[in-house]
A tleap script that builds the chain and sets N, CA, C and O, in Angstrom:
source leaprc.protein.ff14SB
mol = sequence {
  NMET VAL GLY PHE LEU ALA TYR GLY PRO LEU
  SER ALA THR THR ALA ALA PRO GLU GLY ILE
  SER GLY SER MET GLU GLN LEU ILE LYS GLN
  CYS THR ALA VAL GLY ALA THR MET ILE PHE
  THR ALA ILE GLY THR PHE ILE LEU LEU LYS
  ILE THR ASP LEU VAL ILE GLY LEU ARG VAL
  SER GLU GLU GLU GLU ARG GLU GLY LEU ASP
  VAL THR LEU HIE GLY GLU ARG LEU CASN
}
set mol.1.N position { -8.445 10.847 -12.525 }
set mol.1.CA position { -9.313 11.505 -13.705 }
set mol.1.C position { -8.084 12.451 -14.573 }
set mol.1.O position { -8.372 13.457 -15.221 }
set mol.2.N position { -6.994 12.024 -14.465 }
set mol.2.CA position { -5.988 12.288 -15.079 }
set mol.2.C position { -5.852 11.643 -16.515 }
set mol.2.O position { -5.493 12.271 -17.510 }
set mol.3.N position { -6.161 10.416 -16.488 }
set mol.3.CA position { -6.225 9.457 -17.446 }
set mol.3.C position { -7.262 10.434 -18.704 }
set mol.3.O position { -6.897 10.932 -19.769 }
set mol.4.N position { -8.372 10.430 -18.172 }
set mol.4.CA position { -9.317 11.027 -18.791 }
set mol.4.C position { -9.270 12.413 -19.185 }
set mol.4.O position { -9.940 12.808 -20.140 }
set mol.5.N position { -8.422 13.286 -18.425 }
set mol.5.CA position { -8.604 14.844 -18.534 }
set mol.5.C position { -7.669 15.270 -19.448 }
set mol.5.O position { -7.906 16.282 -20.107 }
set mol.6.N position { -6.447 14.540 -19.620 }
set mol.6.CA position { -5.222 14.768 -20.213 }
set mol.6.C position { -5.164 15.721 -21.297 }
set mol.6.O position { -6.097 15.733 -22.101 }
set mol.7.N position { -4.270 16.462 -21.419 }
set mol.7.CA position { -4.158 17.456 -22.510 }
set mol.7.C position { -2.753 17.397 -23.469 }
set mol.7.O position { -1.760 18.041 -23.131 }
set mol.8.N position { -2.764 16.736 -24.438 }
set mol.8.CA position { -1.987 16.210 -25.414 }
set mol.8.C position { -0.735 17.265 -25.324 }
set mol.8.O position { 0.333 16.784 -24.944 }
set mol.9.N position { -0.770 18.534 -25.613 }
set mol.9.CA position { 0.330 19.165 -26.047 }
set mol.9.C position { 1.080 19.542 -24.394 }
set mol.9.O position { 2.160 20.110 -24.231 }
set mol.10.N position { 0.422 19.186 -23.623 }
set mol.10.CA position { 1.253 19.294 -22.044 }
set mol.10.C position { 2.394 17.703 -22.030 }
set mol.10.O position { 3.563 17.647 -21.649 }
set mol.11.N position { 1.802 16.937 -22.407 }
set mol.11.CA position { 2.318 15.614 -22.330 }
set mol.11.C position { 3.365 15.306 -23.330 }
set mol.11.O position { 4.131 14.385 -23.045 }
set mol.12.N position { 3.525 15.932 -24.470 }
set mol.12.CA position { 4.434 15.686 -25.140 }
set mol.12.C position { 6.108 15.353 -25.034 }
set mol.12.O position { 6.874 16.119 -24.448 }
set mol.13.N position { 6.372 14.605 -25.423 }
set mol.13.CA position { 7.603 14.062 -25.285 }
set mol.13.C position { 8.564 14.010 -26.828 }
set mol.13.O position { 7.889 14.290 -27.819 }
set mol.14.N position { 9.740 13.750 -27.038 }
set mol.14.CA position { 10.391 13.361 -28.113 }
set mol.14.C position { 9.860 11.797 -28.828 }
set mol.14.O position { 9.921 11.535 -30.029 }
set mol.15.N position { 9.450 11.074 -27.971 }
set mol.15.CA position { 9.003 9.757 -28.311 }
set mol.15.C position { 7.368 10.168 -29.036 }
set mol.15.O position { 7.322 9.883 -30.232 }
set mol.16.N position { 6.478 10.590 -28.644 }
set mol.16.CA position { 5.291 11.199 -28.851 }
set mol.16.C position { 5.099 12.854 -28.814 }
set mol.16.O position { 4.627 13.511 -27.886 }
set mol.17.N position { 5.537 13.274 -29.928 }
set mol.17.CA position { 5.300 15.001 -29.925 }
set mol.17.C position { 4.364 15.465 -29.914 }
set mol.17.O position { 4.327 16.644 -29.563 }
set mol.18.N position { 3.013 14.716 -30.323 }
set mol.18.CA position { 1.981 14.938 -30.087 }
set mol.18.C position { 1.301 14.910 -28.859 }
set mol.18.O position { 0.342 15.629 -28.576 }
set mol.19.N position { 1.865 13.988 -28.073 }
set mol.19.CA position { 1.540 14.057 -26.913 }
set mol.19.C position { 0.517 13.169 -26.455 }
set mol.19.O position { 0.164 12.445 -27.386 }
set mol.20.N position { -0.071 12.946 -25.447 }
set mol.20.CA position { -1.370 11.829 -24.984 }
set mol.20.C position { -2.265 12.647 -24.567 }
set mol.20.O position { -2.099 13.374 -23.588 }
set mol.21.N position { -3.580 12.602 -25.454 }
set mol.21.CA position { -4.729 13.365 -25.115 }
set mol.21.C position { -5.391 12.127 -24.102 }
set mol.21.O position { -4.988 10.964 -24.092 }
set mol.22.N position { -6.448 12.652 -23.302 }
set mol.22.CA position { -7.132 11.925 -22.332 }
set mol.22.C position { -8.355 11.276 -23.008 }
set mol.22.O position { -9.127 11.956 -23.683 }
set mol.23.N position { -8.528 9.905 -22.815 }
set mol.23.CA position { -9.826 9.107 -23.069 }
set mol.23.C position { -10.264 8.291 -22.049 }
set mol.23.O position { -9.849 8.338 -20.891 }
set mol.24.N position { -11.217 7.439 -22.540 }
set mol.24.CA position { -11.679 6.705 -21.365 }
set mol.24.C position { -10.585 5.376 -21.394 }
set mol.24.O position { -10.125 4.812 -20.401 }
set mol.25.N position { -10.333 5.079 -22.714 }
set mol.25.CA position { -9.465 4.084 -22.447 }
set mol.25.C position { -8.179 4.234 -21.743 }
set mol.25.O position { -7.692 3.248 -21.189 }
set mol.26.N position { -7.463 5.606 -21.706 }
set mol.26.CA position { -6.729 5.769 -20.762 }
set mol.26.C position { -6.938 5.841 -19.582 }
set mol.26.O position { -5.901 5.716 -18.929 }
set mol.27.N position { -8.118 6.037 -18.806 }
set mol.27.CA position { -8.486 6.039 -17.744 }
set mol.27.C position { -8.546 4.633 -17.041 }
set mol.27.O position { -8.159 4.276 -15.928 }
set mol.28.N position { -9.296 3.810 -18.290 }
set mol.28.CA position { -9.419 2.182 -17.652 }
set mol.28.C position { -7.880 1.558 -17.457 }
set mol.28.O position { -7.729 0.652 -16.637 }
set mol.29.N position { -6.717 2.069 -18.241 }
set mol.29.CA position { -5.767 1.261 -18.195 }
set mol.29.C position { -4.937 2.025 -16.844 }
set mol.29.O position { -3.834 1.575 -16.535 }
set mol.30.N position { -5.471 3.089 -16.137 }
set mol.30.CA position { -4.943 3.847 -15.077 }
set mol.30.C position { -5.387 3.127 -13.787 }
set mol.30.O position { -4.638 2.837 -12.854 }
set mol.31.N position { -7.155 2.796 -13.892 }
set mol.31.CA position { -7.762 2.316 -12.944 }
set mol.31.C position { -7.205 0.586 -12.813 }
set mol.31.O position { -7.170 -0.042 -11.754 }
set mol.32.N position { -6.782 0.026 -14.241 }
set mol.32.CA position { -6.339 -1.471 -14.009 }
set mol.32.C position { -4.895 -1.335 -13.157 }
set mol.32.O position { -4.658 -2.024 -12.165 }
set mol.33.N position { -4.061 -0.432 -13.652 }
set mol.33.CA position { -3.017 -0.471 -13.124 }
set mol.33.C position { -2.984 -0.297 -11.508 }
set mol.33.O position { -2.364 -1.006 -10.716 }
set mol.34.N position { -3.821 0.843 -11.213 }
set mol.34.CA position { -4.200 1.338 -9.682 }
set mol.34.C position { -4.712 -0.413 -8.670 }
set mol.34.O position { -4.369 -0.779 -7.546 }
set mol.35.N position { -5.572 -1.063 -9.655 }
set mol.35.CA position { -6.168 -2.087 -9.014 }
set mol.35.C position { -4.922 -2.825 -8.928 }
set mol.35.O position { -4.616 -3.049 -7.757 }
set mol.36.N position { -4.132 -3.260 -9.753 }
set mol.36.CA position { -2.912 -4.302 -9.720 }
set mol.36.C position { -1.921 -3.966 -8.484 }
set mol.36.O position { -1.532 -4.816 -7.683 }
set mol.37.N position { -1.603 -2.716 -8.457 }
set mol.37.CA position { -0.719 -2.333 -7.651 }
set mol.37.C position { -1.737 -2.453 -6.208 }
set mol.37.O position { -0.966 -2.868 -5.343 }
set mol.38.N position { -2.593 -2.340 -5.822 }
set mol.38.CA position { -3.521 -2.824 -4.636 }
set mol.38.C position { -3.263 -4.362 -4.218 }
set mol.38.O position { -2.867 -4.845 -3.157 }
set mol.39.N position { -3.626 -4.939 -5.416 }
set mol.39.CA position { -3.660 -6.587 -5.174 }
set mol.39.C position { -2.218 -6.751 -4.799 }
set mol.39.O position { -1.838 -7.156 -3.700 }
set mol.40.N position { -1.523 -6.441 -5.697 }
set mol.40.CA position { 0.234 -6.668 -5.404 }
set mol.40.C position { 0.456 -6.449 -3.772 }
set mol.40.O position { 0.983 -7.277 -3.029 }
set mol.41.N position { -0.206 -4.791 -3.270 }
set mol.41.CA position { 0.667 -4.678 -2.385 }
set mol.41.C position { -0.272 -5.572 -1.221 }
set mol.41.O position { 0.492 -5.918 -0.320 }
set mol.42.N position { -1.586 -6.016 -0.982 }
set mol.42.CA position { -2.174 -7.002 -0.345 }
set mol.42.C position { -1.586 -7.949 -0.051 }
set mol.42.O position { -1.374 -8.213 1.133 }
set mol.43.N position { -1.132 -8.768 -1.118 }
set mol.43.CA position { -0.456 -10.235 -1.224 }
set mol.43.C position { 0.830 -9.824 -0.195 }
set mol.43.O position { 1.085 -10.412 0.856 }
set mol.44.N position { 1.492 -8.803 -0.690 }
set mol.44.CA position { 3.090 -8.743 -0.134 }
set mol.44.C position { 2.924 -8.631 1.149 }
set mol.44.O position { 3.637 -9.277 1.917 }
set mol.45.N position { 1.930 -7.769 1.607 }
set mol.45.CA position { 1.427 -7.407 3.102 }
set mol.45.C position { 1.297 -9.046 3.764 }
set mol.45.O position { 1.992 -9.587 4.624 }
set mol.46.N position { 0.388 -9.449 3.166 }
set mol.46.CA position { 0.178 -10.700 3.896 }
set mol.46.C position { 1.217 -11.984 4.349 }
set mol.46.O position { 1.195 -12.770 5.296 }
set mol.47.N position { 2.100 -11.800 3.231 }
set mol.47.CA position { 3.043 -12.716 3.170 }
set mol.47.C position { 4.338 -12.328 4.027 }
set mol.47.O position { 5.134 -13.112 4.542 }
set mol.48.N position { 4.357 -10.985 4.057 }
set mol.48.CA position { 5.430 -10.332 5.369 }
set mol.48.C position { 4.768 -10.683 6.805 }
set mol.48.O position { 5.368 -11.109 7.792 }
set mol.49.N position { 3.197 -10.360 6.668 }
set mol.49.CA position { 2.803 -10.780 8.160 }
set mol.49.C position { 2.765 -11.991 8.460 }
set mol.49.O position { 2.927 -12.380 9.617 }
set mol.50.N position { 2.539 -12.792 7.430 }
set mol.50.CA position { 2.890 -14.645 7.899 }
set mol.50.C position { 4.175 -14.965 8.322 }
set mol.50.O position { 4.287 -15.707 9.297 }
set mol.51.N position { 5.235 -14.507 7.723 }
set mol.51.CA position { 6.843 -14.555 7.900 }
set mol.51.C position { 6.746 -14.044 9.494 }
set mol.51.O position { 6.883 -14.775 10.475 }
set mol.52.N position { 6.506 -12.759 9.502 }
set mol.52.CA position { 6.717 -12.220 10.601 }
set mol.52.C position { 6.061 -12.777 11.963 }
set mol.52.O position { 6.638 -12.647 13.042 }
set mol.53.N position { 4.815 -13.407 11.829 }
set mol.53.CA position { 4.026 -14.321 12.505 }
set mol.53.C position { 4.964 -15.761 12.711 }
set mol.53.O position { 5.311 -16.196 13.808 }
set mol.54.N position { 5.194 -16.212 11.747 }
set mol.54.CA position { 6.117 -17.800 12.061 }
set mol.54.C position { 7.466 -17.130 13.070 }
set mol.54.O position { 7.685 -17.569 14.199 }
set mol.55.N position { 8.106 -16.262 12.577 }
set mol.55.CA position { 9.553 -15.669 13.098 }
set mol.55.C position { 9.218 -15.526 14.618 }
set mol.55.O position { 9.705 -16.309 15.433 }
set mol.56.N position { 8.357 -14.488 14.995 }
set mol.56.CA position { 8.392 -13.920 16.152 }
set mol.56.C position { 7.119 -13.339 16.902 }
set mol.56.O position { 7.112 -12.575 17.867 }
set mol.57.N position { 5.852 -13.990 16.098 }
set mol.57.CA position { 4.387 -13.858 16.379 }
set mol.57.C position { 4.079 -12.096 16.200 }
set mol.57.O position { 4.829 -11.120 16.233 }
set mol.58.N position { 2.773 -12.240 16.025 }
set mol.58.CA position { 2.188 -10.977 16.211 }
set mol.58.C position { 1.523 -10.394 17.301 }
set mol.58.O position { 1.417 -9.196 17.565 }
set mol.59.N position { 1.050 -11.448 17.954 }
set mol.59.CA position { 0.481 -11.032 19.407 }
set mol.59.C position { 1.296 -11.522 20.728 }
set mol.59.O position { 2.083 -12.449 20.914 }
set mol.60.N position { 0.948 -10.849 21.278 }
set mol.60.CA position { 1.425 -11.262 22.982 }
set mol.60.C position { 0.569 -11.969 23.836 }
set mol.60.O position { -0.645 -11.771 23.802 }
set mol.61.N position { 1.302 -13.109 24.913 }
set mol.61.CA position { 0.312 -13.637 25.392 }
set mol.61.C position { -0.599 -13.092 25.941 }
set mol.61.O position { -0.516 -11.892 26.203 }
set mol.62.N position { -2.025 -14.034 26.354 }
set mol.62.CA position { -2.844 -13.193 26.920 }
set mol.62.C position { -2.728 -12.606 28.484 }
set mol.62.O position { -3.421 -11.663 28.866 }
set mol.63.N position { -2.093 -13.053 29.041 }
set mol.63.CA position { -1.472 -12.688 30.399 }
set mol.63.C position { -0.865 -11.764 30.488 }
set mol.63.O position { -0.960 -11.099 31.520 }
set mol.64.N position { 0.238 -11.249 29.149 }
set mol.64.CA position { 0.656 -10.047 29.092 }
set mol.64.C position { -0.255 -8.859 28.597 }
set mol.64.O position { -0.188 -7.659 28.863 }
set mol.65.N position { -0.936 -9.410 27.967 }
set mol.65.CA position { -2.179 -8.359 27.354 }
set mol.65.C position { -2.984 -8.163 28.582 }
set mol.65.O position { -3.600 -7.100 28.506 }
set mol.66.N position { -3.202 -8.806 29.688 }
set mol.66.CA position { -4.015 -8.114 30.758 }
set mol.66.C position { -3.348 -7.615 31.705 }
set mol.66.O position { -3.881 -6.775 32.431 }
set mol.67.N position { -2.282 -7.943 31.870 }
set mol.67.CA position { -1.256 -7.048 32.734 }
set mol.67.C position { -1.180 -5.910 32.303 }
set mol.67.O position { -1.330 -5.031 33.152 }
set mol.68.N position { -0.935 -5.482 30.914 }
set mol.68.CA position { -0.428 -4.297 30.273 }
set mol.68.C position { 0.660 -4.539 29.645 }
set mol.68.O position { 1.460 -5.237 30.268 }
set mol.69.N position { 1.029 -4.127 28.396 }
set mol.69.CA position { 2.124 -4.097 27.857 }
set mol.69.C position { 3.182 -2.848 28.307 }
set mol.69.O position { 4.411 -2.885 28.236 }
set mol.70.N position { 2.590 -2.068 28.646 }
set mol.70.CA position { 3.700 -1.236 29.157 }
set mol.70.C position { 4.596 -1.767 30.112 }
set mol.70.O position { 5.822 -1.708 30.012 }
set mol.71.N position { 3.887 -2.351 31.154 }
set mol.71.CA position { 4.895 -3.135 32.137 }
set mol.71.C position { 5.529 -4.345 31.654 }
set mol.71.O position { 6.735 -4.414 31.894 }
set mol.72.N position { 5.081 -5.173 31.121 }
set mol.72.CA position { 5.443 -6.440 30.292 }
set mol.72.C position { 6.776 -6.343 29.498 }
set mol.72.O position { 7.736 -7.112 29.532 }
set mol.73.N position { 6.571 -5.049 28.673 }
set mol.73.CA position { 7.544 -4.974 27.372 }
set mol.73.C position { 8.193 -4.025 27.769 }
set mol.73.O position { 9.356 -4.233 27.424 }
set mol.74.N position { 8.095 -2.841 28.446 }
set mol.74.CA position { 8.979 -1.929 28.833 }
set mol.74.C position { 9.400 -1.666 30.083 }
set mol.74.O position { 10.305 -0.855 30.281 }
set mol.75.N position { 8.719 -2.400 31.181 }
set mol.75.CA position { 9.043 -2.124 32.290 }
set mol.75.C position { 8.724 -1.099 33.186 }
set mol.75.O position { 9.270 -0.949 34.280 }
set mol.76.N position { 7.473 -0.100 32.530 }
set mol.76.CA position { 6.927 0.887 33.121 }
set mol.76.C position { 6.556 0.751 34.048 }
set mol.76.O position { 6.125 -0.401 33.990 }
set mol.77.N position { 6.292 1.252 35.390 }
set mol.77.CA position { 5.520 1.339 36.440 }
set mol.77.C position { 5.068 2.365 37.183 }
set mol.77.O position { 5.942 3.209 37.381 }
set mol.78.N position { 4.059 2.594 37.651 }
set mol.78.CA position { 3.592 3.964 38.312 }
set mol.78.C position { 4.185 3.958 39.764 }
set mol.78.O position { 4.153 2.915 40.416 }
set mol.79.N position { 4.711 5.076 40.265 }
set mol.79.CA position { 5.412 5.268 41.302 }
set mol.79.C position { 4.354 5.386 42.786 }
set mol.79.O position { 4.861 5.572 43.893 }
savepdb mol mol.pdb
quit
C-alpha cells in the first residue's frame, strides 16, 4: 500500500522537489514490479534446480531413502 498511501513531501528529492504522492497508478506499477520479480525468481530457481539435477541429482536412490539418510550419507548409527 506504500504506492497508494505515499505522502509527497516525505519523498522529496533534488530530482523531484515536490515528492511523489500516492496514487492507484503508483500502486499498479509496484504490483507489476512485484509480479515481475516473482516470475524472474521462479524461472531462475527452476533453471538452477534443473542444472543441479543434471550435475548431482536432487534425489537419493530409493534404497538409500529406505535405509535412512543418516546412515547412508552421514554414517550415523545407534549404539
